[in-house]
N, C-alpha and C positions, 0 to 999 in steps of 0.2 A: 503494500498501500503506500510505503513511502516513495518506494521509486517512483510511482503511479504521482505521487503529488510533486515530486520532484517534475517530471516530464511535463505535469499541467502549467507548472509554476512558467518552465521555459516558453512553452507555447504562450502562454498570458503575457512573458517578461518581451518574447520576440513579436509579439502583436503589438503591445504598447510603443517599440520601438517604431515600429513602423508607422503607428498612426500618427506620433509626435515629429518623425522624420517629414512625414508627410504635411503636419500643419505648418513647420515650419516651411518647408519649398514653398506652399501654398503662398503663404506670408508677404513672401521676396517676388510674387508673380508667377510662380511654375502652375502650370495646368495639372491637375490632379484628377485621374478616373479609375474606377476601379468598382470591387464589390466584393460584399461575403455572403456566405453560402454555406449551407448545411445539406449534406445529403446520406440518404439513408437506403440501402438495399437490401435486398430476400431475394431468396431464389426461393423458385415455386415447388419445387419438389419436397421438403422438409420447413420451409421458412427459416433456413437459416439465416442471420446476418451477416453479411460479406461484406458490405458499405457502409461507413461509419467515418465520416468526415467533416471537417469546419475547416474554411480557407476564409483567410483574406489575401486577396488578389489588391496591387496598388500600380498605377502606370504614371509615370510624373512627366512633364515635356516641358521643355523653355525651348523659344525659337525669336529669332529675327529674320530681318530680311535674306539672311542668307546662309542659317547656319542653324539646325537642331540636334537639340540634346535629349535622349529619349533611354527611359531604363521601365524595366517591368520587373515586379517583386511579388514571391509570394511566399505566406509561411502558411502551412498547412498541418493538422493535428488527427492523428486517427484517432480510433474506437477504443486504444490502448493509452491511450494518453503520449506518444510518441510525436511529438514536434518536427518538423522540416521545414528550412528557409531555403529559397531558390531562386536566383537571381536570375530569371528568363531570360531577360534583353537586356541590354546597356551599348550604345551605341552613340555617335557623334556623326549629323547626317550634310551634308556642306553644297549648298546649289549655287548653280552658276547658270551662264546663259544658255549652255550646249551640253554641260556636263556637270553630273550630280552625282556626290564620291557618299558612301557609305561606311563607317568605320567600326568594327565591333562586334557585340555578339549581337546576331540578328536573325529573321524568318527571312527565306528569299522560297518564295511559291510560286511553283508554273503550272503551266499545264491547264487543260479544259474541262476536263472532266469531274464529277462530283463523285466523293467517299472513295474513288480510283489514284493511281499512284504510277500513273504510263512514263508521262514523261518532268512529272515531279518530284524530280530526284536528289536538290541539293540537300534541304532540310530532311533531315534523318526523323524517324518516329515512334512514339512511345506507344507501343504495342503489347504493354503489360498487363492491360485488361482489354487482350485483341482488340475488337475493332467498335467498344461499345460505349469509347466516349466520343463527345461530341467529335466532327469533323474537325473543328478548329484547333480541337485540345490535343489532335495526333501529332504534330506537325513539332519539333523540338528546334531550338535556335541552335545556328554555325557561329567559330569565329572566323572573322577573316574581314574583308573589304569587297566591296561592291559598286561598279562604276558603271552610268548610265550614260551615254553619248548618244544626244537629237539631235536630229537635223528632218526639220518640218514632219512628215509621218512615219520617219523612219527613226527608230530607237535600237542601239545597241548595247546590250548589257553582259560586261563581265565581272566573273565571280571568281576569287582569289582565296583559297580557307587555306592556310598554311598547319593548322590546329585539327584534328579528326576526331568528330563527333559522333559515335557509332547510337544506332537504334537501341529502346531498352528494349527488352524482351521479358517473360514473366518468369516469374523466380520455379525454383524446381518443386516448391511445395506449394504452388498457384494451381487454383482450378482451371488455367488458361494454358498450363505447361504442356506440351504436345509432343513427347517422347518419341525419337524413331525406335521401331523395335528391331530388333536385334539379336542373334543364338547365343550370345551373353552378354551378361551384365559386363558394361565397360568401365574403364577407370580413366577418370575424367581429370584432365589439365588444364589450369588455368589460362584462356587465352593470353596475348603479346597485343596492345595495341601500336599502331604506328606510330612512333615518335617524332614529334614536329620536328622537321626539315624541309629544305628548298627539294627533293628528292621527294619526298612523301606529300610536299603540296597537294592539293585536289583544283583542279578548274572546270569552269563551266563557260560556255556563252551562248547567248542569244539573239537573234535578229526578229524584230519586229516590224512589222508595216501595219498601220490602220487606219483603213479606207471608209466611205458609206458604204458598200457592199460585203468588206469583209474585214476580219483583222487576222492575219498570217503570223506565226513564228516558224523560224526554223532554229532548232540549237545541237547542242553538242555538249561535253563533258568527257573528261579522264581523271577518277576517282575512284576511291576506296569502295567496294561494297559494304554499304553502313550493315548487313546482318550477316554475321559471322558462316563460317559453314565448316562441319563437322570433320576433320581430318581423323586418318588411322596413322598414328603416329607411331604404332610397336604392337607384333601380335605376337601371343603365347601359343606355341603350338604343342601337344602331348602326342606323344607317338605311341599308336594305337586309338586314339582319342579324335584328334586332329583340332582344332579353334576352343581353345579353352580359358581365352581371353584377350582383349582390346584395349587399347588406349588411344585415346580422343582428345584430341585437341583443335578447339573451336581458331580457324583460322579468317581473320582478314584478308580479301586480297581487289587486288586493280581490276577496274572494268572500264569498260569504252562504250559510250550513247552515240546516238546521231540521230535524232528526231525533227518532228513534223508535227505543227499545231495548228487549229482554222476554226473562226467561228463565221456564219454570213448569218442573217436572219433572213430568211424565205416568208413572203406571205405573214401569217400567224406567227411561225414557229424559229425558233433559235435553233440551227441547224450546229453541231460540234464533232469536229474528228481528232483524235492525236494516234498516234503513230512513234514509236521506239525502235530502234533496231541496238541489241544488246550484243556486244562482242565479249569473248570470254570471260562468258558466266558458268561457275561451278556449282553443277546442278548432283543431288547426292543420288547414287548406282546404288546398285549390287554390293556390298564388301567381298562376294565369294569369286567378283569378276574385275574387279577395282583398286588397287594395292592401295589407296588413298581413302576409297571410299565415294569417289565423285568422279564425274567426267564435263571434261571443258566446253562449251559449246557457244554457237548463236544463237540467237532467238530475235522472233522479231512480236512483238506486241501493238495491238492497235483497238482504236473504240471509235463508235461510230454510238452517236446522241441527237434529241430532238428534245425540245422545252418550248412548252406554250400553256395556254389555257383552256379549261373546259370546265365548264360548269362552276366557273368561279375560284377555280382552285388551281392552280399552280403545278403542272404535270411533267417530269422529266423521267426521259425512259434511254438507257444506254445498254451495248453491246459490246463487250473487249472479247478478244482473242487470243492467248498467245501460244506462239508457236514455234516448237524447238527444230530447227534446222538440222538435217545431218542425223535424224535421228538414231537413237540406239538402244535397243529392247533392255539393255543392263537398269535405264534410269529408273528411278522410282517414281517419278511422274508419265503422264500422257505428254504422246507426241501435241494435242492440241486440247487446250483447257480453253472453254466456254464459260463467260459468267455474265450476266444482266441483270442492270439492278433497278426500279423503279423510285421514283418519290413525286410526295403527292403533298401537298400543304395547303390548308387556306385559313383566313381570319373570318373570325366571327363577333356577333355583339360588339358592336363599334371598334373592331381592331384591337380587344382585351382580352380575345381567348385565339387561341393559336392551336394546328391541328396537325400534326403531320406525322407521316409513316416513309422510311426507308428500308428497301426489301432488297437485298440480295440474292441471286439464285445463281449457285452451281450447276451447269448443265452438265458435265460431266455423271456426276453420282447423282443428283435431280436432289440436292441437299440446299437449305436455304437458309437465311436470316433476316428476323423481321424486327425492324426498331421502330416501334410508334412511339408518340408523345404528346401531349398535352399541356397546353403552357399558360397560364392566367396571368395577364400583366395588367394590372386597375391603375399601373400609374404609381408617379414619386418614387420610382425608379424599386417597387417592389418586385416580385415575378413568384412564382409557384410553380410546380412541373412535378407530372408525372407520368412514368415513362416504362419503357423495358425491353427487354429486348429477347428474342424465341426461335431456335433453331429446331430445323425439320431435316430430317433425315439420318441415317445411322452411320454413313462416311461420309469423305470430302474434307474440305477445309472450312466448312459450317458444320455438318452434320459429326463431326468428333467432340462438337460442345455439347450433343444432342441433355446433357445432366445439365446445364451449365444456366438454363432458362432460369430468369431473372428481372423483379421490380423493382424501381429505384423512384424514390422521393425525392425532389426537392425545394427550398425556399432560399432566394437573393435579394439582396437589395443592391442594386447600385448608386453608386452618387459619381 
């Protein structure tokens, strides 16, 4: 109990420090926005409480004609009283007549797809709770510099990241942890992060043209894959028995991408498309045929979608396909993976109530994830929401979580 009290005092102290900092900066002309939020989540099969957190987030901004300073901080406490402080973003943004420069910790958002990450590859993801978080909360910030060069309707964006930032994955004891089936229990070694250096830096570039008939983007990147691939580094063979042990170390590796994205209004619809050609991707394979447990392949991923209004609701439909070139039967995945999404949202009662649903459908295994939510927005910064996530199927990317159906409630105050 004493440890719990200490943790609670730590959370309270961190919260008071942020509030005091916000108040002092506000008095000096800083713009301050943010929110406080409490969430509760239950699993539907046994009513087990698996989300119980309270958070305070503050965004601080100051700017003049050619400079912007921005910081985004969060303090969070879980149901066990564990407090965590995070500096989500902190950067300086310099504005010019034809050149903008942003330096520091920042999010970089690319792509046209909703809920999919095809050409949106710069910022890694927080996947500790799979895809149950709001889309805006899935991205993590990266540390580096971004330059935007403008010339009329043309724009060139260059990104340099000297510090590698990985995606966050579920812990081994999480309900979202999906272990690969192996013939023996592996020994796990800790992965090593790419060291900050010029040789290990990541580079991205994107050209955009925005006109009255379309928005077109061409992009490319040379980067570290932010999700490590499990790699077999040692095998134990027993005479007369065979394989009795393996040692696995997750490894980050270099990838390259070239892509295209576009959107265009056509009548009442907004049509969207993305395509990414990925090289040097490591894909899990049969460990009996591949010494390291993976093969290096090139893939093509593309999406086509449309968005419009129907009976007062905003409706979006997307279809995505992921294709492995030079496919080999030893790979642990299908040559072609097809997924579709459907998003529907509508406002009611003088825009004080919003209903929305996002549906992922895996067409290979016929599995799905459905995320409905109802939000009440009476005004004065207050919001209350109830939603959930429900999985259909027994196998596949979504069906593997068929026991993880849940309902989540939240209350928030925005300032």
